[in-house]
N, C-alpha and C positions, 0 to 999 in steps of 0.2 A: 504494499500500499504506499502510495506517495501522498504526503500531506503538505500543503502550503499554509504556513502560519504567519500572520501579520498582525500588528496591533498599533494603538495609539495614533489614529488619524488626525484627531484634534482639528477638524474642520478644514484641513488642507486638501481641497478637492484636486488640485493640480497634481499632488503626489499620488493620491489614490487613483486617478485616471492613468497615470504613468505605470502604476503597479499592475492594473488590469491589463494594459497594453503589453507589459513585460511577460506576464504569465501565459499569454497566448502561445508563446513559444515552448511551453513546458507541458509535458504529459503528467497529469495528476489525478488523483481520485477524489480529493476533498480539500476545500479551502475553509480555514477557520480564522475568524477575526477575534483578537483578544481584548476588545473593549476600548473605550474612550473615543467616541465620535466627537464628543464635545470638548470645549476648552480652546483658548488661544486664537484660533482662526474662524472662518465665517460661513463655511458651506455645510453646516451640519445636516440640514434638511435634505439637500440633494445627495449627500453621501449616504444617509439612511435609506433614501429611495433606491439608490444604486445597489446597496447591500441586499435589500429585499428583492429587487428585480433579479439579481443574480443568485438568489437562494444561498447566500453565504451563511454558514453557521456562526452566529455572533454571541459573544459574551458581554456581560454588563461590566463596564469600567467604573472607576470612582467618580470621574467627571460626568458620566451618563447618570449615575446615582444622584449626583448633586443637581443635575437638571431636573430629575423627577422630584427631588425634594423641593426645588423651586416651584414646580408646578403645583405641589401640595401645600405650599406656604410655609414649609419648614426651614427655609433658608432665605436670606435677603439677596435680591439681585445686586444691590450696591456693593455687598460684601464680595460677590463673585467678580464684578467688574473691577473692583479695586485690586483683587489678587491675580486675576487672569486676563484682564483687558476687555475691550468692547465686543468681543465675541459673545459675551453674555448679555449685552444691551438689548432689551426688548426680545429676548430669545424665545420666550414662551409663545409669542405671537408669530414667530417665523417657522415654527415646526408644525407640520400638518397633523391632524388628529390621527390619521393612519399611522404616521411614524411615531407618535407618542404611544399609541397602542402597541406597536411593535416593541418599543423600548420596555414597556411593562411585561412583555412576554420573556424578556431575556433573563438568563440565570448567570451566577457568578462562577460556575464550575461546569466542566463538561468532561466526560470520560469516554475513551475508546479502548477496546481490546482488539489487537490485530497482530498476527504473526508472532504470538507468544509474548506480546508486550502489553503492559497496562500503561496507557498514557492519559495524563490528566492536563487539562487546559484551564488556566485561571488568568485573571488580570494581574494580581499581586503575588501571592505566595500560597502555599498549602496552609499556613498558619492564619493568614488573613487574606482571603481571596480577592477583596477589593482594594485594600490599601497597603498590603505587605510590600516591602521593597527588598529585593535581593540583588546586591551589586557583586562584582567579582571578588571583592575583599570582605564581603559579609560572612560572619562566622555564624553557622547554625549549630547552636550548642545542643539542642534537642531535636533530633530528626524523626521523632515519633510520627508526626503527620505525613512524612514522606515515605515511611516504611511501606513496602509492597508496591510502590510506584516505580516503574522503570524509567519513565521520562516525564518530567513536569515542564510544561511550556508556559511561559509568563511574558508579561510586558511591563508597563508601568514606570520603570526606571529610564527607559529610552537608551539603555546601554546593552549592546550585543554581548552575549556571554554563554559559555558552556561551563557548568560547575558540576563536578562529580562528588557526591557525598559518600561517606564510608559505608553507608547502609545499602548501596547499590543504586540509589536514585540519581539520575542525571538531570540537572536543571538547565533548560535552554531558554534564553531571553532573545527574542527576535529583534530587539531594538525598536525603534519607531518608524513607522512609515510616513508620518506627517511632520515630526519635529525631532530630528536626531540631536542627541546631547553628548555623544562620545567622540565627536570629530571625525567619524568614519562614514557618514552618509546615512540617508534614510534607507531602511532595510526591511527584509523579510527572510524567512528560512524555508527551505525545501527539505523535508525529512522523509527518508525512505525506511520503512519499517523492516524490510527484508535485509538491506545492507546495513542497517543501523547507522546510516550516514546523515549528517546535518550540513547543508550547504547554505551559507549566508550569502544573500545577494543584495547589492546596493541598487536602489531605484533612483535614476536621475530624473529630474523634472525642472521646469523653468522657474527658478527661485525668483527671478526679477518680477514675474507676474504676482507672486505672493507678497513681495515687498511693495509693489504698487498698491495692493489691497490694504496692506498695513498703513501706507501713506494716507489712503482715503478714509479708512475707518478709525484710526487711532489718533486722538487729539493730543495725547501726551508724548512728548518727544522721548522721555525716558523709556517708555514702553517700546517704542519703535527701535531705539538703539539696543535695548536688551534682547529683543527677538532677532534683530539683524545679526547680532554677534553669534547667537545660537545657530542660526541658519548657515552663516558663511564661514564658520571656523573649520 
């Protein structure tokens, strides 16, 4: 079985379109999205529609949960704008009811058994499926939640990684398709369950168009400079 896993689109439709164009050249059995359609950039609704149209199996991310909390009045829009920029400005009015319903159907964990492997897909970690962060130097003192899992696929940190635990579990982080933070490009992984191989692939897209959108949408110069540094480093 060949699985394509990508995560953390964060409203970057340019990168998502590039990703789908890229995988046309790959033979695969399943595509899984690790969550976080929301946050930072601006095309959440169109990305959700695209994921639905292509029947992509999607997980719920922490930013997606924040959006649902906003819909339910559990969190303040101003707080989200202050922390993550104008992608959250008037966001509830910009997402279709069909896509909101789709978000409510998403779960934070997905499991597959194939070719003798147990594979678990989350946004964060086995300990905290929405908000857990595992970096290359993260020490997992208690691997109880990872026991019995051959491969755990995650996103959230935006850092590409393969981390092998002493209990036999291998953690694979695909990086981010929409906002890389490790200096190595927006990325996804192709995993072969027979070969037990993991291929990281970098997805090129027109960053200039996204920077133009930031110019149009963000009034705060500090936010633009911060996001530009992330994108171009």
